[in-house]
C-alpha positions in Angstrom: -112.1 -301.1 -37.0 -112.4 -298.5 -39.8 -116.2 -298.7 -40.2 -119.1 -299.8 -38.0 -122.4 -301.3 -39.1 -124.1 -298.0 -38.3 -123.7 -295.8 -41.4 -124.8 -292.7 -39.6 -122.2 -293.1 -36.9 -119.6 -293.6 -39.7 -120.6 -290.4 -41.4 -120.8 -288.4 -38.2 -117.3 -289.6 -37.1 -115.5 -289.2 -40.4 -117.3 -285.9 -41.0 -116.0 -284.5 -37.7 -112.5 -285.9 -38.5 -112.4 -284.0 -41.8 -113.9 -280.9 -40.3 -111.3 -280.8 -37.5 -108.4 -281.7 -39.7 -109.1 -278.2 -40.9 -110.6 -276.2 -38.0 -109.0 -278.0 -35.1 -105.4 -277.9 -36.5 -105.7 -274.2 -37.2 -106.9 -273.5 -33.7 -104.1 -275.6 -32.3 -101.6 -273.2 -33.9 -103.4 -270.0 -33.3 -101.4 -269.0 -30.2 -98.0 -269.5 -31.8 -99.3 -268.0 -35.1 -100.2 -264.6 -33.5 -97.1 -264.7 -31.3 -95.0 -265.1 -34.5 -96.9 -262.2 -36.1 -95.8 -260.0 -33.2 -99.2 -259.8 -31.5 -98.2 -261.3 -28.2 -101.0 -263.0 -26.4 -103.7 -262.2 -29.0 -104.1 -265.9 -29.7 -105.0 -266.6 -26.0 -107.5 -263.7 -26.1 -109.1 -265.0 -29.2 -109.5 -268.5 -27.8 -111.0 -267.0 -24.6 -113.5 -265.1 -26.7 -114.2 -268.2 -28.8 -115.0 -270.5 -25.9 -116.8 -267.7 -24.0 -119.1 -267.2 -27.0 -119.7 -271.0 -27.2 -120.5 -270.9 -23.5 -123.1 -268.1 -23.9 -124.6 -269.6 -27.1 -125.0 -273.0 -25.3 -128.1 -271.6 -23.5 -129.8 -271.2 -26.9 -128.6 -274.3 -28.7 -131.4 -276.6 -27.5 -134.0 -274.2 -29.1 -132.4 -274.5 -32.6 -131.9 -278.3 -32.3 -135.5 -278.8 -31.1 -136.8 -276.7 -34.0 -134.7 -278.0 -36.9 -133.1 -281.2 -35.6 -129.5 -282.2 -34.9 -128.6 -283.3 -38.5 -129.7 -280.1 -40.1 -127.9 -278.0 -37.5 -124.7 -279.9 -37.9 -124.8 -279.0 -41.7 -125.6 -275.4 -41.1 -123.0 -274.8 -38.4 -120.3 -276.6 -40.5 -120.9 -274.0 -43.2 -120.6 -271.2 -40.6 -117.4 -272.9 -39.3 -115.8 -272.6 -42.7 -116.7 -268.9 -43.1 -115.6 -268.2 -39.5 -112.1 -269.8 -39.7 -111.4 -267.9 -43.0 -112.2 -264.7 -41.2 -110.0 -265.5 -38.2 -106.9 -265.8 -40.3 -107.3 -262.6 -42.2 -105.1 -259.6 -41.6 -107.9 -257.3 -40.5 -108.3 -257.4 -36.7 -111.9 -256.5 -36.8 -112.7 -259.3 -39.2 -110.6 -261.7 -37.0 -112.7 -260.8 -33.9 -116.0 -261.1 -35.8 -114.9 -264.5 -37.2 -114.0 -265.7 -33.7 -117.4 -264.7 -32.3 -119.3 -266.4 -35.2 -117.2 -269.5 -34.7 -118.0 -269.6 -31.0 -121.8 -269.1 -31.6 -122.0 -271.8 -34.2 -119.7 -274.1 -32.1 -122.2 -274.4 -29.3 -124.9 -275.6 -31.6 -122.6 -277.9 -33.5 -121.4 -279.8 -30.4 -124.8 -279.9 -28.7 -126.1 -281.4 -32.0 -123.3 -283.9 -32.2 -123.9 -285.1 -28.7 -127.6 -285.4 -29.2 -127.1 -287.2 -32.5 -124.7 -289.9 -31.2 -126.9 -290.5 -28.1 -129.9 -290.8 -30.4 -128.3 -293.4 -32.7 -126.9 -295.5 -29.8 -128.4 -298.0 -27.3 -127.4 -298.6 -23.7 -125.4 -301.7 -24.6 -123.2 -300.0 -27.3 -123.2 -296.3 -26.1 -119.6 -296.5 -24.8 -118.3 -298.4 -27.9 -120.0 -295.9 -30.3 -118.6 -293.0 -28.3 -115.2 -294.5 -28.4 -115.4 -295.0 -32.1 -116.4 -291.4 -32.7 -113.6 -290.1 -30.4 -111.0 -292.4 -32.1 -111.8 -291.3 -35.6 -112.2 -287.7 -34.7 -109.0 -287.8 -32.7 -107.1 -289.3 -35.7 -108.4 -286.6 -38.0 -107.4 -283.9 -35.5 -104.0 -285.4 -35.0 -103.3 -285.8 -38.7 -104.4 -282.2 -39.2 -102.0 -280.9 -36.6 -99.1 -282.9 -37.9 -99.8 -282.0 -41.6 -100.3 -278.3 -40.7 -97.0 -278.3 -38.8 -95.2 -279.5 -42.0 -97.1 -277.1 -44.3 -96.2 -274.2 -42.0 -92.5 -275.1 -42.2 -92.7 -275.1 -46.0 -95.1 -272.3 -46.9 -95.7 -270.2 -43.7 -98.7 -269.9 -41.5 -101.3 -268.2 -43.6 -100.8 -270.2 -46.8 -100.8 -273.4 -44.8 -104.1 -272.4 -43.1 -105.8 -271.8 -46.4 -104.7 -275.2 -47.7 -106.1 -277.0 -44.6 -109.6 -275.4 -45.0 -110.3 -277.6 -48.0 -110.7 -280.7 -45.8 -113.8 -279.1 -44.1 -115.8 -279.4 -47.3 -115.5 -283.2 -47.1 -117.0 -283.1 -43.7 -119.9 -281.0 -44.9 -120.6 -283.5 -47.7 -120.7 -286.4 -45.2 -123.0 -284.5 -42.8 -125.4 -283.8 -45.6 -125.8 -287.6 -46.1 -126.7 -288.4 -42.5 -130.3 -289.3 -41.7 -132.4 -287.1 -39.4 -133.3 -288.5 -35.9 -137.0 -289.6 -35.9 -139.3 -287.4 -33.9 -136.4 -285.2 -32.6 -138.0 -281.9 -33.5 -141.2 -283.0 -31.7 -139.5 -283.1 -28.3 -140.4 -280.4 -25.9 -137.3 -278.3 -25.1 -138.7 -275.6 -22.9 -136.7 -276.6 -19.9 -133.6 -274.6 -19.1 -130.3 -275.8 -17.5 -131.2 -273.4 -14.7 -134.1 -275.6 -13.8 -131.8 -278.6 -13.0 -131.8 -279.2 -9.3 -129.8 -282.4 -9.1 -126.6 -281.9 -7.1 -125.5 -285.5 -8.0 -125.8 -284.7 -11.7 -123.7 -281.6 -11.2 -120.9 -283.7 -9.5 -121.0 -286.1 -12.4 -120.8 -283.3 -14.9 -117.8 -281.8 -13.1 -116.0 -285.2 -13.1 -117.1 -286.4 -16.5 -117.2 -283.2 -18.6 -115.4 -280.3 -16.9 -112.1 -282.0 -16.2 -111.8 -283.4 -19.7 -112.5 -280.0 -21.1 -110.0 -278.2 -18.8 -107.4 -280.6 -20.2 -108.5 -279.7 -23.7 -108.2 -276.0 -23.0 -104.7 -276.4 -21.7 -103.8 -278.6 -24.7 -105.0 -276.2 -27.3 -103.5 -273.0 -25.7 -100.9 -273.4 -23.0 -99.2 -276.7 -24.0 -98.4 -275.7 -27.6 -97.0 -272.4 -26.3 -95.0 -274.2 -23.6 -93.5 -276.6 -26.2 -92.7 -273.8 -28.6 -91.0 -271.9 -25.7 -88.9 -274.9 -24.7 -88.0 -276.4 -28.1 -88.3 -273.4 -30.5 -89.5 -275.9 -33.1 -93.0 -275.6 -34.7 -92.9 -279.2 -36.0 -92.3 -280.5 -32.4 -95.4 -278.4 -31.4 -97.3 -280.3 -34.0 -95.8 -283.7 -33.0 -96.7 -283.4 -29.3 -100.0 -281.8 -29.9 -101.0 -284.5 -32.3 -100.4 -287.1 -29.6 -103.2 -285.6 -27.6 -105.7 -286.4 -30.4 -104.0 -289.6 -31.7 -104.1 -291.5 -28.5 -107.8 -292.2 -28.7 -107.1 -294.4 -31.8 -105.3 -296.8 -29.5 -107.5 -296.6 -26.5 -111.0 -295.1 -26.8 -112.9 -297.9 -28.5 -111.5 -300.4 -26.0 -112.2 -298.1 -23.1 -115.7 -297.5 -24.4 -116.4 -301.2 -24.8 -115.0 -301.9 -21.3 -117.2 -299.2 -19.8 -120.3 -300.8 -21.5 -119.6 -303.9 -19.5 -118.2 -302.7 -16.3 -119.6 -299.1 -15.8 -118.4 -295.6 -16.5 -117.7 -294.2 -13.1 -114.6 -296.1 -12.2 -113.2 -295.5 -15.7 -113.7 -291.7 -15.2 -111.9 -291.8 -11.9 -108.9 -293.6 -13.5 -108.8 -291.0 -16.2 -108.7 -288.2 -13.7 -105.8 -289.8 -11.8 -103.8 -290.1 -15.0 -104.6 -286.5 -15.9 -103.2 -285.4 -12.5 -100.0 -287.3 -13.1 -99.6 -285.7 -16.5 -100.0 -282.1 -15.2 -97.6 -282.7 -12.4 -95.0 -283.8 -15.0 -95.7 -280.7 -17.1 -95.3 -278.4 -14.2 -91.8 -277.0 -14.4 -90.9 -279.0 -17.5 -87.9 -277.6 -19.3 -86.8 -280.4 -21.6 -88.4 -282.1 -24.6 -88.4 -285.5 -23.0 -90.3 -284.3 -19.9 -92.8 -282.6 -22.2 -93.1 -285.8 -24.1 -93.8 -287.8 -20.9 -96.3 -285.3 -19.6 -98.1 -285.2 -22.9 -98.3 -289.0 -22.9 -100.1 -289.1 -19.6 -102.4 -286.2 -20.5 -103.2 -287.9 -23.9 -104.1 -291.2 -22.2 -106.4 -289.3 -19.9 -108.1 -287.6 -22.8 -108.5 -290.9 -24.6 -110.3 -292.3 -21.5 -112.4 -289.2 -20.5 -113.7 -288.0 -23.9 -115.8 -291.1 -24.7 -117.0 -291.2 -21.1 -118.1 -287.6 -21.5 -120.4 -288.6 -24.4 -121.6 -292.0 -23.0 -122.5 -290.6 -19.5 -125.1 -288.3 -21.0 -127.2 -291.2 -22.2 -126.6 -293.2 -19.0 -127.9 -290.6 -16.6 -130.9 -289.4 -18.7 -134.2 -290.5 -20.1 -135.6 -289.6 -23.6 -137.4 -286.8 -21.8 -134.4 -285.3 -20.0 -131.7 -286.2 -22.5 -131.6 -282.8 -24.3 -131.2 -280.8 -21.1 -128.6 -283.3 -19.7 -126.6 -283.0 -22.9 -126.9 -279.2 -22.8 -125.6 -279.2 -19.2 -122.6 -281.5 -20.1 -121.7 -279.3 -23.1 -122.1 -276.1 -21.0 -119.5 -277.3 -18.5 -117.4 -278.6 -21.3 -116.9 -275.0 -22.5 -116.6 -273.6 -19.0 -113.6 -276.0 -18.6 -112.2 -275.0 -22.0 -112.5 -271.3 -21.3 -110.9 -271.8 -17.9 -108.0 -273.8 -19.4 -107.3 -271.0 -21.9 -107.6 -268.2 -19.4 -105.3 -270.0 -16.9 -102.7 -270.2 -19.6 -103.1 -266.6 -20.6 -103.1 -265.1 -17.1 -100.6 -267.4 -15.2 -98.5 -269.0 -17.9 -96.5 -272.2 -17.5 -95.3 -271.1 -14.0 -98.7 -271.4 -12.3 -101.4 -272.6 -14.7 -100.6 -276.3 -14.2 -100.6 -276.1 -10.4 -103.9 -274.2 -10.3 -105.4 -276.9 -12.6 -104.1 -279.6 -10.4 -105.8 -278.0 -7.3 -109.1 -277.7 -9.2 -109.0 -281.3 -10.3 -108.2 -282.6 -6.8 -111.2 -280.6 -5.4 -113.5 -282.1 -8.0 -112.1 -285.6 -7.4 -113.0 -285.3 -3.7 -116.5 -284.1 -4.5 -117.4 -286.6 -7.2 -115.5 -289.9 -6.2 -118.3 -291.3 -4.0 -120.9 -290.6 -6.7 -118.9 -292.1 -9.6 -117.9 -295.3 -7.7 -121.3 -297.0 -8.1 -123.0 -296.6 -11.5 -126.4 -298.1 -10.6 -126.8 -296.0 -7.5 -125.7 -293.0 -9.4 -128.4 -293.4 -12.1 -131.2 -294.0 -9.6 -130.2 -291.0 -7.5 -130.1 -288.7 -10.5 -133.4 -289.9 -11.9 -135.0 -289.3 -8.4 -133.5 -285.9 -8.1 -134.7 -285.0 -11.7 -138.2 -286.2 -10.7 -138.6 -288.4 -13.7 
């Protein structure tokens, strides 16, 4: 299914695909790039700064979205993304750090806006399917970008290849400019902070449905490419395996989303977590290409399951009144997970990072299994705790 009947969903999905053909692929190669330049773990540090800035800016994102609307903020932050990524790949370290900070600050608003927008254009009966469609198209773009950039690097070197890829981002900007604004979005009151949320049940759902998926993403964008490069010494294999992580949603996410629309999200999330655990266990201690391939297959399937659930759950456990703050909480923990994944890779390397991640996931699984097992009970409990 290349297009849906919802033209705004099509523009959003293909716009993000084009944007992340450029931005996502460059970030995927940022750790091996700086390692090849002789700067050691600078790539890990930049990714930590990037996601740390996104985490901090997440607290302010609802204000900008409430004032200007999701569609306008997607357009503005896309322009900032293009400027930022150009700065990140320049030779001046001060400019590189400034670009990283700007990319992080704009990233928080971009992803809060995206989540608000897709929930706003979806209904309860198609939220999972729409989320799956977005994840599939976005993932294909991301995967294509990683594979293409791997080839371009082998032909032209890192920096020239990076500049070539940035051109795709302008196509995304054009599609975003054609999206319609959500009706009455800027009239919603957004004076509630995530610090005012008192629902322990919601927190458990966020840990299971957002944090784990993002922890996987942090490992996939930082540690796993470094691990593959270390074992294979081949940048094209880095691209091939990394692309699988983003290509798998094309095969699974729409079907998973449609299945969850009919049978509930919670059990689907639990299945995704179990598959992720198997993948990380395989990665731990992997010293051959075939074991890396098997581990990436499991982790990619988990990503294809958990990512659309991350989006759809936000609409399931909120009302129009609480949806902005619920989305903000999900995105907040998304970036906590990403930052943790990057930091674990930087501090502990391939020897310990996978094991630590496995322990964290098992603890979260123990805490959230009971809540995720019954969708209807989950929704009622959260609504009561949020005092809606």
